N, C-alpha and C positions, 0 to 999 in steps of 0.2 A: 484202289481196291474197288471191285465191282460189287454192288449191293444187290442181293436177290429181291425180286418183287414179292409182294405179299402172296400172290398166287403161287409162286415157286416155293415159298415157305410153307404154305398150306399143303401143297403136293408132297413136299418132303416129309411133313408131319404125318400125312396120311400113309405114305409108304412105310415109314417107321412103325406106325401102329399096325399096319397089315403084316409086316415082317414079324413083329412080336406075336401076333395072333397065330401066324402060321407055325412059328417055333413051338408055341404052347399046344396047338392042336391043328395039324395040317388040314383037317377038314373044315376048320372055321375060317370064314371069309370076312368077318366083321361087317356083315350086311347091315347091322344096326347103326354102325358108325359111318360107314362109307358105302354108297351103293355102287357096286362093282359090276361091270359088264359080265353077264353070264352067271351072276350069283343067283342061287335058287330061291324061290319063294318070294313073298311080298317083303317090302322093306320092314325092318324091325320097328316096333313101336318105341317111343322114347324110353319107357321103362326098361325094355330089353337092351337098348343102347347104354343106359346107365349101368345095368348089370354087366354088360360086356366090358365096358370101360373099367368098372370096379375090379373085374377079374384081371385086366391088364395092370392095374395099379398094384394089386396084390402080388402079381408076378414080378413087378419091377417098380417099387415105389419111388425110385429116383428118375423115372422116365417122364419128362414134362409133357410129352405128347399124349400119354395116357390121361394125365390130369386135364389137359386141354380138351381131349375128346369127351371126357365125362362132363366137363363144364358145358360143352356144346349140347350134350344130351340133356342136362338139367335145364339149360336155357330153352330148349325145345319144349320141355315139360312146363315151362314158365315157373320153375323153381329158381328164381333169380338170385336169391341170397346164397343158395348152395352153389350155383354156377360161379358166382363171384369168388367164393372160397377156393374152388378148383382152379380158376384162372389165376388167382393170387399164388397158389402153390406152383403152377406151371411157370409163372414169372420168376418166383424165387429160385426154381431149379435152373431156368435158362432165361435170364433177363434180356437176351439179345434177339428175341424173335418178335417182329412187328405184329404178327397175327395174334399173339397172345394179348398184347395191349389193345389192338383193334377190337377184338371180341369182348374184352372186358369193358372197353368204352361203349360198345353197342349195348351191353347189358346195363351199364350205369345210365345210359341215355334212356333206355326203356323204363328204368326206375325213377327217372326224373332228377338224378344226381348229375346235373349238367356240368358243374365245374370240374368234377372228377372225371367225367366222360371226356371233356375237352383236354384235360391233362393226359389221359391215356391216348387219345388220338394224336396229340402233339408228340408224345414219345414214339408212337408208331410211325409218324411221318419223319421223325429224326432217324429212325432205324431204316425206313424205306420210303424215301420222299417221292417215289415214282408211282405209288399206288393211288389211283384216282378215287377209288371207292372210299378210302379212309378220309381223304380230303373232303369228299361230299358229305360223309357222315359227320365229320367235324363241323362243316358249314351248317348243317341242320341243328346241331347242338348249340352252336354259337348264336344262330338266329333265335332259337328258343330261349336262350339266356339273355336276350336283349342286346347282344353284341353284333349289331347288323353290319358295321363296317368290316369287322374281322370275318363275319360270315360271308360277305361278298367276296373278300379276298380268298378265302378257302374254297368257295364255290368256283371262282375263276381258275384256281389251281387245278381243281378237278376237271373242269372243262378243257383246260389246256392239255392235260395229260390224256384225256379221252374225248377228243373233239366230236366224234361221231355218236357218242353215247347220249341218249335222251334222258330227261329227268325221270320219266317213269322207269326206265331201265335202272337208274341209280336207286330209285325208291324201292325196287323189288329186292334189294340186297340190304340186309341190316346186320 
């Protein structure tokens, strides 16, 4: 069985959210959640993205992509507790998506909850072991938690999966 990469999972989630928005309102392009080529106007502010995702949740509360999108919007607003709640809901609705665990891990890492961030990254790598960014983010959490040996191993896995990627390139994604 071939496992999709984290990027493919995120693209699939984005397409599902876009399709939901178009069904609700064909003129709506979800510019606040995803910046699409040709979308009019400036990117939506995080508050607008939260409102747009909330509308998608009201339309289909069982759609994990809508919860994930709102979690991302809350994370952008630095409302991390609310982001965690939405990521938790997305995971309850579909526990097989690596991106959900990776973003919850990123949020927990920002909050300093390193052990739980590491657990989320571990689950994300079990679901998609080929995503270098998750391995890098896990390595950073492991280093911060004082688990240098494991951090070196996770960093080595990230470098093996993305040999041309520089540390600053990894650091610009969280």
